[in-house]
C-alpha positions as CSV (number, residue, x, y, z in Angstrom):
1,M,113.7,23.8,65.8
2,L,114.0,26.6,68.3
3,R,117.4,27.2,69.9
4,H,115.8,28.3,73.1
5,E,112.4,28.6,74.8
6,F,110.4,31.8,74.2
7,Q,110.4,33.9,77.4
8,P,107.9,36.8,77.2
9,G,108.9,38.3,80.5
10,R,112.4,39.0,79.2
11,L,110.8,40.5,76.0
12,V,108.7,42.9,78.1
13,G,111.6,43.8,80.3
14,G,113.8,44.4,77.3
15,L,111.2,46.6,75.6
16,F,110.9,48.8,78.7
17,L,114.7,49.2,79.0
18,I,114.9,50.1,75.4
19,A,112.1,52.6,75.9
20,A,114.1,54.2,78.7
21,G,117.2,54.4,76.5
22,V,115.2,56.0,73.7
23,V,113.7,58.6,76.1
24,Y,117.0,59.6,77.4
25,G,118.7,59.4,74.0
26,G,116.1,61.9,72.7
27,D,116.8,64.1,75.7
28,A,120.6,63.9,75.0
29,R,120.1,64.9,71.4
30,G,117.9,67.8,72.4
31,L,114.7,66.5,70.7
32,W,112.8,66.9,74.0
33,H,113.3,67.5,77.7
34,T,113.0,64.5,80.0
35,P,113.0,65.1,83.8
36,W,115.6,63.1,85.8
37,F,112.9,61.2,87.7
38,V,111.4,59.5,84.7
39,A,113.8,56.6,84.6
40,G,112.8,55.2,87.9
41,P,109.1,54.5,87.2
42,L,109.8,53.5,83.6
43,V,112.5,50.9,84.5
44,V,111.0,49.6,87.8
45,G,107.5,49.5,86.3
46,G,108.8,47.6,83.3
47,L,110.6,45.1,85.4
48,C,107.6,44.6,87.6
49,L,105.4,44.0,84.6
50,A,108.0,41.7,83.1
51,G,108.0,39.7,86.4
52,A,104.2,39.4,86.3
53,V,104.3,38.3,82.7
54,A,106.9,35.7,83.5
55,V,104.9,34.3,86.4
56,L,101.7,34.2,84.2
57,H,103.6,32.4,81.4
58,R,105.0,29.8,83.8
59,A,101.6,29.2,85.3
60,V,100.1,28.7,81.8
61,R,102.9,26.4,80.8
62,R,102.5,24.3,83.9
63,A,98.8,24.0,83.5
64,G,99.2,23.0,79.9
65,R,101.8,20.4,80.8
66,R,99.5,18.9,83.5
67,A,96.7,18.7,80.9
68,G,98.9,16.7,78.6
69,H,99.6,19.4,76.0
70,G,103.0,20.1,74.5
71,E,106.1,18.0,74.2
72,P,107.7,16.3,77.2
73,R,110.8,18.1,78.3
74,P,114.2,16.4,78.7
75,P,115.1,15.7,82.4
76,H,118.0,18.2,82.4
77,A,115.7,21.1,81.4
78,E,113.2,20.6,84.2
79,G,114.9,23.1,86.4
80,A,115.2,25.7,83.7
81,G,112.7,28.5,84.1
């Protein structure tokens, strides 16, 4: 049994934040040169993509629940998103 529900938006956001860390970690070690302005588009773009994935995932889950697929959720978890 899963301990928590899979949230692909958080996965995508985390991957982009890890990528930003790797880019600047490589720059700090001297493996390559990274301009200072790379972090903004990488982090903001990743978070925007994560938000879009989360909205899409929620829409698919709701449509599946309306069609009668999946297990019914307990009442206390209805507000969890």
